[in-house]
N, C-alpha and C positions, 0 to 999 in steps of 0.2 A: 461484397456481401459477407465474406468471412470475417472481415474486420469489424463489421457492425455486430455480428453475432458474438464475437469475442468481447467487445465493449459492453454489450448487453449482459453477458454472463459475468463479467467483472463487476458491473453495477449490482447484479444480484448478490455476488460474493461480498461486496462492500456492505450491502444492506444486512445480510445475514451476520457478518462479523460485527457490525455496529449494534445489532440486536443482542448478540451474545455478550459483548463487552460493555459494562456500564459507564466507562469513562469516555466513550466515543458516541457522538450524536450526529445523525444524518437526517436532514429535514424532509427528505422525500427521495423517490426513485430518480427523478431528473437530476437532483443534486448528486446522487450516487454515480450516475453516468458521467456527469461533469468531473467528479473526482477521479473516476476511472480514466478519462481522457487526459486530465492534467497530470495524474500520477504516471501514466504511460509516457507522456512527454518528458517529465522530470527524470524518470528512470532511463529514458533514451539519451537525453542531453547532459544532465548534470551528474547522475550517479557514476558513469564511467570515469569522469574526471576526479571525483572525490575518491573513488575506489583506487585509482592509480596513485593519487597523492598519499593515501593512507596504506599503501601496500606493505610497508615494513611492519606496521602495527597489526595489520591483518594476518601477516605470516606468523608473527609472534603469538597471536591468539588463535591460531589454526582456523581462521575464517570466522570466528565468532564476532569479530568486529563488524561483519556485514549486518548483523542485527542492529547495531548502533547506526550504521549508515542508512538502513531501511527506515528506522525510526525517525532519523533526521529528515528524510525525504517525505515521510508522512506528515511530520510537523510543518514542513515547508508548504505542502499542499493545504494543510489545515489553516495556515495563515493567509492563503491566497483565495480559497474558495469559501464564499459565504454560505452558511447552512451546513458546513462540515466542521465539527468541533472535536478536538482531542484534548482531554483535560490535562495530561502531563506526559512527560517523556516515557515513563513506565507504561502508561496505557498505549502509547504509540508503539513500543516494542511488542507488547502483547497483541495489539491490533495487527501488526505486520506478520506475526507468527500465525495467528488465526486466519488472517486473510490469505496467506499462502496455502494453508491447509484446505480452506474452503474452496479456493480457486482450483487447487489440485483435484479435489473431489468433483467439482463441477466439470472440470476438464475431462475426467474419465467418463462422466455421464454423457458428455457431448460426443465423444468418439464412439 
């Protein structure tokens, strides 16, 4: 039940973030929940491998390269999920930042 609530809140965060950022489009709440599921899977399976491979760059940039990695994961999800569109890499970076902020705010409301 806790996982379903987390996915629901992440779907809400995706809808809010897509509403704020003009370069991102989500066609509905169901698509936002699917994006939340796929993004969670990608972050669980692919992101640790990419982070490990880019560790030297990440150390040199003091962790700012994580923004690039997050944007790449968002672009990957955008190419897989129909109904979720990110216009460019820059919008993906901004979407990742706003999504983490909105997700954090929703997380504090949940607790």
